[in-house]
Gaussian input, Z-matrix of N, CA and C with variables (Angstrom, degrees):
# hf/3-21g

backbone

0 1
 N
 C     1     B1
 C     2     B2     1     A1
 N     3     B3     2     A2     1     D1
 C     4     B4     3     A3     2     D2
 C     5     B5     4     A4     3     D3
 N     6     B6     5     A5     4     D4
 C     7     B7     6     A6     5     D5
 C     8     B8     7     A7     6     D6
 N     9     B9     8     A8     7     D7
 C    10    B10     9     A9     8     D8
 C    11    B11    10    A10     9     D9
 N    12    B12    11    A11    10    D10
 C    13    B13    12    A12    11    D11
 C    14    B14    13    A13    12    D12
 N    15    B15    14    A14    13    D13
 C    16    B16    15    A15    14    D14
 C    17    B17    16    A16    15    D15
 N    18    B18    17    A17    16    D16
 C    19    B19    18    A18    17    D17
 C    20    B20    19    A19    18    D18
 N    21    B21    20    A20    19    D19
 C    22    B22    21    A21    20    D20
 C    23    B23    22    A22    21    D21
 N    24    B24    23    A23    22    D22
 C    25    B25    24    A24    23    D23
 C    26    B26    25    A25    24    D24
 N    27    B27    26    A26    25    D25
 C    28    B28    27    A27    26    D26
 C    29    B29    28    A28    27    D27
 N    30    B30    29    A29    28    D28
 C    31    B31    30    A30    29    D29
 C    32    B32    31    A31    30    D30
 N    33    B33    32    A32    31    D31
 C    34    B34    33    A33    32    D32
 C    35    B35    34    A34    33    D33
 N    36    B36    35    A35    34    D34
 C    37    B37    36    A36    35    D35
 C    38    B38    37    A37    36    D36
 N    39    B39    38    A38    37    D37
 C    40    B40    39    A39    38    D38
 C    41    B41    40    A40    39    D39
 N    42    B42    41    A41    40    D40
 C    43    B43    42    A42    41    D41
 C    44    B44    43    A43    42    D42
 N    45    B45    44    A44    43    D43
 C    46    B46    45    A45    44    D44
 C    47    B47    46    A46    45    D45
 N    48    B48    47    A47    46    D46
 C    49    B49    48    A48    47    D47
 C    50    B50    49    A49    48    D48
 N    51    B51    50    A50    49    D49
 C    52    B52    51    A51    50    D50
 C    53    B53    52    A52    51    D51
 N    54    B54    53    A53    52    D52
 C    55    B55    54    A54    53    D53
 C    56    B56    55    A55    54    D54
 N    57    B57    56    A56    55    D55
 C    58    B58    57    A57    56    D56
 C    59    B59    58    A58    57    D57
 N    60    B60    59    A59    58    D58
 C    61    B61    60    A60    59    D59
 C    62    B62    61    A61    60    D60
 N    63    B63    62    A62    61    D61
 C    64    B64    63    A63    62    D62
 C    65    B65    64    A64    63    D63
 N    66    B66    65    A65    64    D64
 C    67    B67    66    A66    65    D65
 C    68    B68    67    A67    66    D66
 N    69    B69    68    A68    67    D67
 C    70    B70    69    A69    68    D68
 C    71    B71    70    A70    69    D69
 N    72    B72    71    A71    70    D70
 C    73    B73    72    A72    71    D71
 C    74    B74    73    A73    72    D72
 N    75    B75    74    A74    73    D73
 C    76    B76    75    A75    74    D74
 C    77    B77    76    A76    75    D75
 N    78    B78    77    A77    76    D76
 C    79    B79    78    A78    77    D77
 C    80    B80    79    A79    78    D78
 N    81    B81    80    A80    79    D79
 C    82    B82    81    A81    80    D80
 C    83    B83    82    A82    81    D81
 N    84    B84    83    A83    82    D82
 C    85    B85    84    A84    83    D83
 C    86    B86    85    A85    84    D84
 N    87    B87    86    A86    85    D85
 C    88    B88    87    A87    86    D86
 C    89    B89    88    A88    87    D87
 N    90    B90    89    A89    88    D88
 C    91    B91    90    A90    89    D89
 C    92    B92    91    A91    90    D90
 N    93    B93    92    A92    91    D91
 C    94    B94    93    A93    92    D92
 C    95    B95    94    A94    93    D93
 N    96    B96    95    A95    94    D94
 C    97    B97    96    A96    95    D95
 C    98    B98    97    A97    96    D96
 N    99    B99    98    A98    97    D97
 C   100   B100    99    A99    98    D98
 C   101   B101   100   A100    99    D99
 N   102   B102   101   A101   100   D100
 C   103   B103   102   A102   101   D101
 C   104   B104   103   A103   102   D102
 N   105   B105   104   A104   103   D103
 C   106   B106   105   A105   104   D104
 C   107   B107   106   A106   105   D105
 N   108   B108   107   A107   106   D106
 C   109   B109   108   A108   107   D107
 C   110   B110   109   A109   108   D108
 N   111   B111   110   A110   109   D109
 C   112   B112   111   A111   110   D110
 C   113   B113   112   A112   111   D111
 N   114   B114   113   A113   112   D112
 C   115   B115   114   A114   113   D113
 C   116   B116   115   A115   114   D114
 N   117   B117   116   A116   115   D115
 C   118   B118   117   A117   116   D116
 C   119   B119   118   A118   117   D117
 N   120   B120   119   A119   118   D118
 C   121   B121   120   A120   119   D119
 C   122   B122   121   A121   120   D120
 N   123   B123   122   A122   121   D121
 C   124   B124   123   A123   122   D122
 C   125   B125   124   A124   123   D123
 N   126   B126   125   A125   124   D124
 C   127   B127   126   A126   125   D125
 C   128   B128   127   A127   126   D126
 N   129   B129   128   A128   127   D127
 C   130   B130   129   A129   128   D128
 C   131   B131   130   A130   129   D129
 N   132   B132   131   A131   130   D130
 C   133   B133   132   A132   131   D131
 C   134   B134   133   A133   132   D132
 N   135   B135   134   A134   133   D133
 C   136   B136   135   A135   134   D134
 C   137   B137   136   A136   135   D135
 N   138   B138   137   A137   136   D136
 C   139   B139   138   A138   137   D137
 C   140   B140   139   A139   138   D138
 N   141   B141   140   A140   139   D139
 C   142   B142   141   A141   140   D140
 C   143   B143   142   A142   141   D141
 N   144   B144   143   A143   142   D142
 C   145   B145   144   A144   143   D143
 C   146   B146   145   A145   144   D144
 N   147   B147   146   A146   145   D145
 C   148   B148   147   A147   146   D146
 C   149   B149   148   A148   147   D147
 N   150   B150   149   A149   148   D148
 C   151   B151   150   A150   149   D149
 C   152   B152   151   A151   150   D150
 N   153   B153   152   A152   151   D151
 C   154   B154   153   A153   152   D152
 C   155   B155   154   A154   153   D153
 N   156   B156   155   A155   154   D154
 C   157   B157   156   A156   155   D155
 C   158   B158   157   A157   156   D156
 N   159   B159   158   A158   157   D157
 C   160   B160   159   A159   158   D158
 C   161   B161   160   A160   159   D159
 N   162   B162   161   A161   160   D160
 C   163   B163   162   A162   161   D161
 C   164   B164   163   A163   162   D162
 N   165   B165   164   A164   163   D163
 C   166   B166   165   A165   164   D164
 C   167   B167   166   A166   165   D165
 N   168   B168   167   A167   166   D166
 C   169   B169   168   A168   167   D167
 C   170   B170   169   A169   168   D168
 N   171   B171   170   A170   169   D169
 C   172   B172   171   A171   170   D170
 C   173   B173   172   A172   171   D171
 N   174   B174   173   A173   172   D172
 C   175   B175   174   A174   173   D173
 C   176   B176   175   A175   174   D174
 N   177   B177   176   A176   175   D175
 C   178   B178   177   A177   176   D176
 C   179   B179   178   A178   177   D177
 N   180   B180   179   A179   178   D178
 C   181   B181   180   A180   179   D179
 C   182   B182   181   A181   180   D180
 N   183   B183   182   A182   181   D181
 C   184   B184   183   A183   182   D182
 C   185   B185   184   A184   183   D183
 N   186   B186   185   A185   184   D184
 C   187   B187   186   A186   185   D185
 C   188   B188   187   A187   186   D186
 N   189   B189   188   A188   187   D187
 C   190   B190   189   A189   188   D188
 C   191   B191   190   A190   189   D189
 N   192   B192   191   A191   190   D190
 C   193   B193   192   A192   191   D191
 C   194   B194   193   A193   192   D192
 N   195   B195   194   A194   193   D193
 C   196   B196   195   A195   194   D194
 C   197   B197   196   A196   195   D195
 N   198   B198   197   A197   196   D196
 C   199   B199   198   A198   197   D197
 C   200   B200   199   A199   198   D198
 N   201   B201   200   A200   199   D199
 C   202   B202   201   A201   200   D200
 C   203   B203   202   A202   201   D201
 N   204   B204   203   A203   202   D202
 C   205   B205   204   A204   203   D203
 C   206   B206   205   A205   204   D204
 N   207   B207   206   A206   205   D205
 C   208   B208   207   A207   206   D206
 C   209   B209   208   A208   207   D207
 N   210   B210   209   A209   208   D208
 C   211   B211   210   A210   209   D209
 C   212   B212   211   A211   210   D210
 N   213   B213   212   A212   211   D211
 C   214   B214   213   A213   212   D212
 C   215   B215   214   A214   213   D213
 N   216   B216   215   A215   214   D214
 C   217   B217   216   A216   215   D215
 C   218   B218   217   A217   216   D216
 N   219   B219   218   A218   217   D217
 C   220   B220   219   A219   218   D218
 C   221   B221   220   A220   219   D219
 N   222   B222   221   A221   220   D220
 C   223   B223   222   A222   221   D221
 C   224   B224   223   A223   222   D222
 N   225   B225   224   A224   223   D223
 C   226   B226   225   A225   224   D224
 C   227   B227   226   A226   225   D225
 N   228   B228   227   A227   226   D226
 C   229   B229   228   A228   227   D227
 C   230   B230   229   A229   228   D228
 N   231   B231   230   A230   229   D229
 C   232   B232   231   A231   230   D230
 C   233   B233   232   A232   231   D231
 N   234   B234   233   A233   232   D232
 C   235   B235   234   A234   233   D233
 C   236   B236   235   A235   234   D234
 N   237   B237   236   A236   235   D235
 C   238   B238   237   A237   236   D236
 C   239   B239   238   A238   237   D237
 N   240   B240   239   A239   238   D238
 C   241   B241   240   A240   239   D239
 C   242   B242   241   A241   240   D240
 N   243   B243   242   A242   241   D241
 C   244   B244   243   A243   242   D242
 C   245   B245   244   A244   243   D243
 N   246   B246   245   A245   244   D244
 C   247   B247   246   A246   245   D245
 C   248   B248   247   A247   246   D246
 N   249   B249   248   A248   247   D247
 C   250   B250   249   A249   248   D248
 C   251   B251   250   A250   249   D249
 N   252   B252   251   A251   250   D250
 C   253   B253   252   A252   251   D251
 C   254   B254   253   A253   252   D252
 N   255   B255   254   A254   253   D253
 C   256   B256   255   A255   254   D254
 C   257   B257   256   A256   255   D255
 N   258   B258   257   A257   256   D256
 C   259   B259   258   A258   257   D257
 C   260   B260   259   A259   258   D258
 N   261   B261   260   A260   259   D259
 C   262   B262   261   A261   260   D260
 C   263   B263   262   A262   261   D261
 N   264   B264   263   A263   262   D262
 C   265   B265   264   A264   263   D263
 C   266   B266   265   A265   264   D264
 N   267   B267   266   A266   265   D265
 C   268   B268   267   A267   266   D266
 C   269   B269   268   A268   267   D267
 N   270   B270   269   A269   268   D268
 C   271   B271   270   A270   269   D269
 C   272   B272   271   A271   270   D270
 N   273   B273   272   A272   271   D271
 C   274   B274   273   A273   272   D272
 C   275   B275   274   A274   273   D273
 N   276   B276   275   A275   274   D274
 C   277   B277   276   A276   275   D275
 C   278   B278   277   A277   276   D276
 N   279   B279   278   A278   277   D277
 C   280   B280   279   A279   278   D278
 C   281   B281   280   A280   279   D279
 N   282   B282   281   A281   280   D280
 C   283   B283   282   A282   281   D281
 C   284   B284   283   A283   282   D282
 N   285   B285   284   A284   283   D283
 C   286   B286   285   A285   284   D284
 C   287   B287   286   A286   285   D285
 N   288   B288   287   A287   286   D286
 C   289   B289   288   A288   287   D287
 C   290   B290   289   A289   288   D288
 N   291   B291   290   A290   289   D289
 C   292   B292   291   A291   290   D290
 C   293   B293   292   A292   291   D291
 N   294   B294   293   A293   292   D292
 C   295   B295   294   A294   293   D293
 C   296   B296   295   A295   294   D294
 N   297   B297   296   A296   295   D295
 C   298   B298   297   A297   296   D296
 C   299   B299   298   A298   297   D297
 N   300   B300   299   A299   298   D298
 C   301   B301   300   A300   299   D299
 C   302   B302   301   A301   300   D300
 N   303   B303   302   A302   301   D301
 C   304   B304   303   A303   302   D302
 C   305   B305   304   A304   303   D303
 N   306   B306   305   A305   304   D304
 C   307   B307   306   A306   305   D305
 C   308   B308   307   A307   306   D306
 N   309   B309   308   A308   307   D307
 C   310   B310   309   A309   308   D308
 C   311   B311   310   A310   309   D309
 N   312   B312   311   A311   310   D310
 C   313   B313   312   A312   311   D311
 C   314   B314   313   A313   312   D312
 N   315   B315   314   A314   313   D313
 C   316   B316   315   A315   314   D314
 C   317   B317   316   A316   315   D315
 N   318   B318   317   A317   316   D316
 C   319   B319   318   A318   317   D317
 C   320   B320   319   A319   318   D318
 N   321   B321   320   A320   319   D319
 C   322   B322   321   A321   320   D320
 C   323   B323   322   A322   321   D321
 N   324   B324   323   A323   322   D322
 C   325   B325   324   A324   323   D323
 C   326   B326   325   A325   324   D324
 N   327   B327   326   A326   325   D325
 C   328   B328   327   A327   326   D326
 C   329   B329   328   A328   327   D327

   B1=1.5679
   B2=1.6502
   B3=1.1742
   B4=1.4331
   B5=1.6062
   B6=1.4721
   B7=1.4548
   B8=1.5001
   B9=1.2401
   B10=1.5168
   B11=1.5427
   B12=1.2457
   B13=1.5357
   B14=1.5866
   B15=1.2593
   B16=1.4608
   B17=1.5362
   B18=1.3684
   B19=1.4482
   B20=1.5215
   B21=1.2880
   B22=1.4158
   B23=1.5868
   B24=1.3038
   B25=1.4765
   B26=1.5724
   B27=1.3846
   B28=1.4203
   B29=1.5119
   B30=1.3823
   B31=1.3842
   B32=1.5837
   B33=1.1402
   B34=1.4687
   B35=1.5339
   B36=1.3043
   B37=1.4181
   B38=1.4917
   B39=1.2764
   B40=1.4991
   B41=1.5161
   B42=1.2957
   B43=1.4450
   B44=1.5776
   B45=1.2333
   B46=1.4005
   B47=1.6412
   B48=1.2823
   B49=1.4698
   B50=1.5279
   B51=1.3368
   B52=1.4552
   B53=1.5272
   B54=1.2338
   B55=1.5158
   B56=1.5160
   B57=1.4116
   B58=1.3978
   B59=1.4776
   B60=1.3636
   B61=1.5046
   B62=1.6304
   B63=1.3304
   B64=1.3815
   B65=1.5790
   B66=1.2464
   B67=1.4705
   B68=1.5281
   B69=1.2711
   B70=1.4978
   B71=1.5262
   B72=1.3571
   B73=1.4712
   B74=1.5760
   B75=1.3167
   B76=1.4781
   B77=1.4830
   B78=1.3050
   B79=1.4178
   B80=1.4680
   B81=1.4430
   B82=1.4114
   B83=1.5591
   B84=1.3780
   B85=1.4006
   B86=1.5719
   B87=1.2629
   B88=1.4598
   B89=1.5413
   B90=1.3145
   B91=1.5661
   B92=1.5566
   B93=1.2752
   B94=1.4653
   B95=1.4775
   B96=1.4162
   B97=1.3941
   B98=1.5451
   B99=1.4156
   B100=1.4063
   B101=1.4847
   B102=1.3820
   B103=1.5369
   B104=1.4922
   B105=1.3837
   B106=1.5460
   B107=1.4457
   B108=1.3634
   B109=1.5249
   B110=1.5623
   B111=1.3218
   B112=1.4883
   B113=1.5422
   B114=1.3670
   B115=1.4980
   B116=1.5707
   B117=1.2765
   B118=1.4906
   B119=1.6254
   B120=1.3099
   B121=1.4837
   B122=1.5746
   B123=1.2855
   B124=1.4354
   B125=1.4768
   B126=1.3585
   B127=1.4960
   B128=1.4695
   B129=1.3194
   B130=1.5146
   B131=1.5531
   B132=1.3020
   B133=1.4934
   B134=1.5410
   B135=1.2748
   B136=1.4901
   B137=1.5010
   B138=1.2846
   B139=1.4164
   B140=1.5541
   B141=1.2370
   B142=1.3357
   B143=1.5381
   B144=1.3614
   B145=1.5170
   B146=1.5029
   B147=1.3383
   B148=1.4282
   B149=1.5870
   B150=1.3445
   B151=1.4919
   B152=1.5523
   B153=1.2469
   B154=1.4051
   B155=1.4677
   B156=1.3806
   B157=1.5052
   B158=1.4184
   B159=1.3659
   B160=1.4824
   B161=1.5168
   B162=1.3295
   B163=1.4681
   B164=1.5660
   B165=1.3918
   B166=1.3526
   B167=1.5343
   B168=1.2569
   B169=1.4683
   B170=1.4909
   B171=1.2926
   B172=1.3918
   B173=1.5588
   B174=1.1645
   B175=1.4773
   B176=1.5369
   B177=1.3074
   B178=1.5032
   B179=1.5811
   B180=1.3075
   B181=1.4227
   B182=1.5166
   B183=1.3465
   B184=1.5248
   B185=1.4957
   B186=1.2016
   B187=1.5008
   B188=1.5045
   B189=1.2224
   B190=1.5668
   B191=1.4942
   B192=1.3600
   B193=1.4369
   B194=1.4957
   B195=1.4698
   B196=1.5015
   B197=1.5847
   B198=1.3069
   B199=1.4254
   B200=1.5140
   B201=1.3224
   B202=1.4104
   B203=1.4941
   B204=1.2820
   B205=1.5296
   B206=1.4642
   B207=1.2772
   B208=1.4566
   B209=1.5103
   B210=1.3022
   B211=1.5314
   B212=1.6307
   B213=1.1981
   B214=1.4918
   B215=1.5180
   B216=1.2845
   B217=1.3603
   B218=1.5561
   B219=1.3781
   B220=1.4163
   B221=1.6557
   B222=1.3691
   B223=1.4493
   B224=1.5783
   B225=1.3665
   B226=1.5053
   B227=1.5432
   B228=1.3158
   B229=1.4425
   B230=1.5682
   B231=1.2571
   B232=1.5779
   B233=1.5621
   B234=1.3112
   B235=1.5284
   B236=1.5634
   B237=1.2519
   B238=1.5540
   B239=1.4954
   B240=1.2538
   B241=1.4657
   B242=1.4725
   B243=1.3494
   B244=1.4444
   B245=1.4332
   B246=1.2787
   B247=1.5201
   B248=1.5493
   B249=1.2873
   B250=1.4229
   B251=1.5058
   B252=1.3307
   B253=1.4168
   B254=1.6105
   B255=1.3174
   B256=1.5125
   B257=1.4694
   B258=1.3458
   B259=1.4424
   B260=1.5913
   B261=1.3658
   B262=1.5355
   B263=1.6042
   B264=1.2928
   B265=1.5877
   B266=1.4795
   B267=1.2965
   B268=1.3554
   B269=1.5323
   B270=1.3874
   B271=1.4300
   B272=1.6018
   B273=1.2895
   B274=1.4588
   B275=1.5143
   B276=1.3728
   B277=1.4561
   B278=1.4836
   B279=1.2404
   B280=1.3283
   B281=1.5513
   B282=1.3213
   B283=1.5504
   B284=1.4507
   B285=1.3663
   B286=1.3233
   B287=1.6001
   B288=1.3789
   B289=1.4682
   B290=1.4440
   B291=1.4691
   B292=1.4460
   B293=1.4898
   B294=1.4059
   B295=1.3226
   B296=1.4845
   B297=1.4163
   B298=1.4874
   B299=1.6244
   B300=1.2957
   B301=1.4877
   B302=1.5640
   B303=1.3378
   B304=1.5436
   B305=1.5448
   B306=1.2666
   B307=1.5262
   B308=1.4689
   B309=1.4241
   B310=1.4816
   B311=1.5471
   B312=1.3288
   B313=1.4657
   B314=1.4990
   B315=1.3592
   B316=1.3580
   B317=1.6040
   B318=1.2819
   B319=1.4819
   B320=1.6096
   B321=1.4599
   B322=1.3868
   B323=1.5448
   B324=1.3356
   B325=1.4978
   B326=1.5248
   B327=1.2585
   B328=1.4614
   B329=1.5521
   A1=105.91
   A2=107.74
   A3=113.45
   A4=106.15
   A5=113.38
   A6=116.84
   A7=107.62
   A8=117.10
   A9=120.60
   A10=106.84
   A11=115.18
   A12=124.33
   A13=103.70
   A14=115.72
   A15=114.32
   A16=112.65
   A17=118.68
   A18=125.21
   A19=110.59
   A20=120.24
   A21=128.05
   A22=108.65
   A23=112.26
   A24=119.75
   A25=102.33
   A26=114.45
   A27=119.59
   A28=110.67
   A29=115.00
   A30=122.62
   A31=118.67
   A32=117.88
   A33=119.89
   A34=114.95
   A35=120.31
   A36=121.87
   A37=116.48
   A38=117.49
   A39=124.25
   A40=108.15
   A41=116.60
   A42=119.76
   A43=116.42
   A44=115.83
   A45=121.97
   A46=103.97
   A47=118.10
   A48=114.57
   A49=111.75
   A50=118.47
   A51=129.14
   A52=108.32
   A53=112.85
   A54=120.44
   A55=106.09
   A56=117.89
   A57=119.70
   A58=108.34
   A59=118.06
   A60=122.40
   A61=107.37
   A62=114.93
   A63=119.53
   A64=107.57
   A65=117.58
   A66=124.07
   A67=111.42
   A68=120.24
   A69=123.54
   A70=104.31
   A71=113.93
   A72=122.08
   A73=103.95
   A74=121.48
   A75=125.75
   A76=106.36
   A77=118.68
   A78=122.56
   A79=108.52
   A80=116.66
   A81=122.27
   A82=106.37
   A83=117.83
   A84=114.21
   A85=112.87
   A86=116.85
   A87=124.29
   A88=111.62
   A89=109.14
   A90=116.74
   A91=103.25
   A92=112.43
   A93=121.78
   A94=110.89
   A95=122.77
   A96=119.13
   A97=115.08
   A98=120.95
   A99=126.24
   A100=113.80
   A101=116.78
   A102=117.12
   A103=109.93
   A104=114.27
   A105=123.25
   A106=105.06
   A107=109.55
   A108=120.91
   A109=102.64
   A110=111.89
   A111=116.45
   A112=107.21
   A113=107.45
   A114=113.42
   A115=109.45
   A116=112.63
   A117=123.92
   A118=108.24
   A119=113.69
   A120=114.67
   A121=111.37
   A122=119.32
   A123=132.67
   A124=114.87
   A125=114.31
   A126=116.83
   A127=119.54
   A128=119.71
   A129=119.40
   A130=108.50
   A131=108.77
   A132=119.61
   A133=106.27
   A134=119.96
   A135=120.81
   A136=110.85
   A137=119.98
   A138=127.93
   A139=110.33
   A140=125.02
   A141=128.11
   A142=110.08
   A143=115.62
   A144=117.42
   A145=116.20
   A146=116.97
   A147=122.74
   A148=108.44
   A149=113.29
   A150=118.96
   A151=107.74
   A152=118.92
   A153=128.15
   A154=114.41
   A155=117.34
   A156=119.24
   A157=107.87
   A158=112.55
   A159=124.02
   A160=117.21
   A161=112.10
   A162=119.04
   A163=108.31
   A164=117.30
   A165=126.41
   A166=112.49
   A167=117.47
   A168=120.08
   A169=114.92
   A170=120.96
   A171=123.89
   A172=115.43
   A173=126.59
   A174=125.65
   A175=112.44
   A176=111.95
   A177=111.32
   A178=113.68
   A179=117.77
   A180=122.21
   A181=111.22
   A182=117.66
   A183=115.93
   A184=113.77
   A185=118.28
   A186=123.80
   A187=114.17
   A188=118.97
   A189=123.82
   A190=110.41
   A191=113.37
   A192=119.58
   A193=104.53
   A194=110.42
   A195=113.50
   A196=105.61
   A197=121.94
   A198=123.92
   A199=107.47
   A200=119.26
   A201=123.20
   A202=112.02
   A203=117.88
   A204=119.96
   A205=107.93
   A206=122.87
   A207=126.09
   A208=114.11
   A209=114.44
   A210=121.76
   A211=108.61
   A212=118.34
   A213=118.69
   A214=110.37
   A215=122.43
   A216=127.67
   A217=113.32
   A218=116.41
   A219=118.72
   A220=109.04
   A221=112.92
   A222=116.05
   A223=112.66
   A224=117.61
   A225=119.94
   A226=110.23
   A227=120.68
   A228=118.51
   A229=106.18
   A230=119.96
   A231=119.83
   A232=109.99
   A233=116.51
   A234=121.77
   A235=107.55
   A236=117.46
   A237=120.42
   A238=109.55
   A239=114.54
   A240=119.89
   A241=114.00
   A242=120.43
   A243=120.95
   A244=114.11
   A245=118.33
   A246=119.94
   A247=118.53
   A248=115.10
   A249=119.70
   A250=117.14
   A251=116.89
   A252=120.32
   A253=109.11
   A254=117.15
   A255=119.89
   A256=102.20
   A257=116.90
   A258=122.48
   A259=107.20
   A260=115.05
   A261=114.69
   A262=111.10
   A263=105.75
   A264=112.61
   A265=113.06
   A266=120.08
   A267=127.27
   A268=109.64
   A269=119.17
   A270=118.30
   A271=116.48
   A272=113.46
   A273=118.11
   A274=108.96
   A275=116.39
   A276=124.79
   A277=117.73
   A278=125.75
   A279=130.80
   A280=109.05
   A281=113.20
   A282=118.80
   A283=106.44
   A284=117.20
   A285=121.26
   A286=116.27
   A287=115.47
   A288=119.56
   A289=108.99
   A290=122.09
   A291=116.73
   A292=108.40
   A293=123.02
   A294=124.00
   A295=116.58
   A296=114.04
   A297=121.05
   A298=108.52
   A299=116.14
   A300=123.11
   A301=113.78
   A302=118.16
   A303=118.42
   A304=108.96
   A305=115.51
   A306=114.95
   A307=109.64
   A308=115.72
   A309=122.13
   A310=110.56
   A311=120.24
   A312=117.05
   A313=114.13
   A314=119.07
   A315=120.02
   A316=107.07
   A317=113.30
   A318=121.36
   A319=106.63
   A320=111.66
   A321=114.16
   A322=110.18
   A323=112.23
   A324=116.88
   A325=107.49
   A326=115.85
   A327=122.10
   A328=108.33
   D1=132.55
   D2=-179.29
   D3=-97.95
   D4=124.57
   D5=-178.97
   D6=-101.93
   D7=135.91
   D8=-179.95
   D9=-107.24
   D10=149.92
   D11=177.86
   D12=-77.65
   D13=133.18
   D14=176.98
   D15=-71.70
   D16=152.16
   D17=174.87
   D18=-66.41
   D19=-43.38
   D20=175.88
   D21=-140.55
   D22=157.57
   D23=173.43
   D24=-108.81
   D25=129.20
   D26=176.00
   D27=-99.08
   D28=147.91
   D29=175.85
   D30=-134.88
   D31=164.41
   D32=-179.39
   D33=-48.28
   D34=123.26
   D35=-178.01
   D36=97.50
   D37=-15.51
   D38=175.95
   D39=-63.74
   D40=151.79
   D41=166.14
   D42=-124.11
   D43=151.82
   D44=-175.96
   D45=-121.54
   D46=117.95
   D47=175.82
   D48=-117.91
   D49=147.87
   D50=173.90
   D51=-153.33
   D52=129.38
   D53=-175.08
   D54=56.24
   D55=-124.85
   D56=-172.19
   D57=-105.09
   D58=11.40
   D59=-174.72
   D60=-106.77
   D61=132.44
   D62=171.99
   D63=-120.91
   D64=135.02
   D65=177.30
   D66=-112.80
   D67=133.07
   D68=179.96
   D69=-100.95
   D70=139.27
   D71=-174.12
   D72=-93.11
   D73=135.00
   D74=166.74
   D75=-125.29
   D76=137.86
   D77=178.97
   D78=-86.19
   D79=125.21
   D80=-176.81
   D81=-131.29
   D82=74.58
   D83=179.05
   D84=-71.05
   D85=167.56
   D86=-176.76
   D87=144.72
   D88=-62.64
   D89=177.94
   D90=-65.26
   D91=-52.21
   D92=173.89
   D93=-135.26
   D94=159.46
   D95=-179.20
   D96=-65.00
   D97=-27.34
   D98=-178.64
   D99=-96.65
   D100=15.33
   D101=-171.11
   D102=-66.11
   D103=142.40
   D104=178.84
   D105=-132.68
   D106=158.91
   D107=167.93
   D108=-125.30
   D109=154.56
   D110=177.82
   D111=-121.44
   D112=135.83
   D113=-173.98
   D114=-118.29
   D115=128.53
   D116=174.19
   D117=-105.27
   D118=86.23
   D119=-179.51
   D120=-68.69
   D121=141.63
   D122=-3.42
   D123=-97.90
   D124=26.08
   D125=-170.06
   D126=-101.00
   D127=-43.06
   D128=-166.53
   D129=-160.07
   D130=167.70
   D131=174.44
   D132=-133.60
   D133=127.36
   D134=168.88
   D135=-92.86
   D136=105.45
   D137=-164.73
   D138=-94.43
   D139=4.69
   D140=175.86
   D141=46.41
   D142=-128.84
   D143=174.36
   D144=-100.20
   D145=33.60
   D146=177.22
   D147=-91.85
   D148=-60.18
   D149=-172.24
   D150=-124.62
   D151=127.57
   D152=172.76
   D153=-113.97
   D154=173.99
   D155=172.36
   D156=-68.51
   D157=113.30
   D158=179.66
   D159=57.23
   D160=26.29
   D161=-177.72
   D162=-151.78
   D163=174.21
   D164=171.60
   D165=-132.38
   D166=167.40
   D167=178.00
   D168=-64.91
   D169=157.00
   D170=177.11
   D171=-68.28
   D172=145.23
   D173=179.92
   D174=-123.53
   D175=12.70
   D176=-178.33
   D177=-93.45
   D178=9.58
   D179=173.72
   D180=-82.51
   D181=159.04
   D182=174.52
   D183=-50.73
   D184=128.74
   D185=-179.87
   D186=84.76
   D187=-3.52
   D188=174.32
   D189=-75.38
   D190=152.64
   D191=-176.31
   D192=-155.99
   D193=124.87
   D194=179.13
   D195=-73.58
   D196=-34.44
   D197=179.90
   D198=-59.30
   D199=-46.90
   D200=-175.69
   D201=-68.72
   D202=-39.48
   D203=179.14
   D204=-69.30
   D205=-41.02
   D206=174.88
   D207=-55.92
   D208=-48.25
   D209=176.02
   D210=-67.05
   D211=-40.91
   D212=176.75
   D213=-60.09
   D214=-49.07
   D215=177.31
   D216=-61.44
   D217=-53.50
   D218=-173.94
   D219=-67.03
   D220=-44.94
   D221=-166.90
   D222=-89.19
   D223=-16.61
   D224=-179.09
   D225=-118.33
   D226=-49.41
   D227=-172.84
   D228=-83.73
   D229=-45.04
   D230=-174.96
   D231=-68.12
   D232=-9.55
   D233=-179.27
   D234=-90.46
   D235=-11.08
   D236=179.32
   D237=-76.33
   D238=166.06
   D239=176.48
   D240=-49.60
   D241=133.37
   D242=178.21
   D243=-55.06
   D244=-40.09
   D245=-175.54
   D246=-68.63
   D247=-18.41
   D248=178.54
   D249=-47.51
   D250=123.96
   D251=177.56
   D252=-76.57
   D253=133.55
   D254=-177.53
   D255=-103.37
   D256=124.28
   D257=171.02
   D258=-107.64
   D259=100.37
   D260=-178.24
   D261=-75.67
   D262=177.81
   D263=177.56
   D264=-74.55
   D265=-10.66
   D266=-175.70
   D267=-150.80
   D268=144.78
   D269=172.16
   D270=77.65
   D271=-169.25
   D272=-166.90
   D273=-84.89
   D274=157.06
   D275=171.84
   D276=-64.16
   D277=153.37
   D278=177.99
   D279=-139.68
   D280=-163.97
   D281=174.99
   D282=-132.56
   D283=159.69
   D284=174.97
   D285=-60.81
   D286=-41.50
   D287=179.47
   D288=-67.72
   D289=-38.20
   D290=-177.07
   D291=-65.42
   D292=-38.39
   D293=-177.36
   D294=-68.14
   D295=-33.94
   D296=-179.33
   D297=-59.32
   D298=-34.93
   D299=-171.67
   D300=-109.44
   D301=-15.25
   D302=-172.03
   D303=-120.84
   D304=-10.41
   D305=-178.57
   D306=-81.34
   D307=118.56
   D308=-174.27
   D309=-72.04
   D310=-12.59
   D311=-177.85
   D312=-97.65
   D313=-31.71
   D314=177.59
   D315=-145.71
   D316=110.12
   D317=-179.62
   D318=-101.52
   D319=156.69
   D320=175.89
   D321=-68.87
   D322=137.36
   D323=178.72
   D324=-69.62
   D325=133.57
   D326=178.26
   D327=-80.41

């Protein structure tokens, strides 16, 4: 496997802008230690391999952690606006509110 050096390293609170779109970076470790999601308020979140339609990212890779991904989802993603569309790294889109109550791996705490 060829590993490439990143052009930039993103961290919590950074923003990426292109055209009229600005994405905010949130750190969501669990799938990997450096996992991030990108938020485009008030429209959507690109969740990568953190949150999927009725699923979550794998945590069995080196550096992965179920406890971390669960906390990332509960404390960072599930605190976003319910109507935000979630575009995961794989599979179909969903919404924050759907995953809060329908995701069998991490539900919203009552």
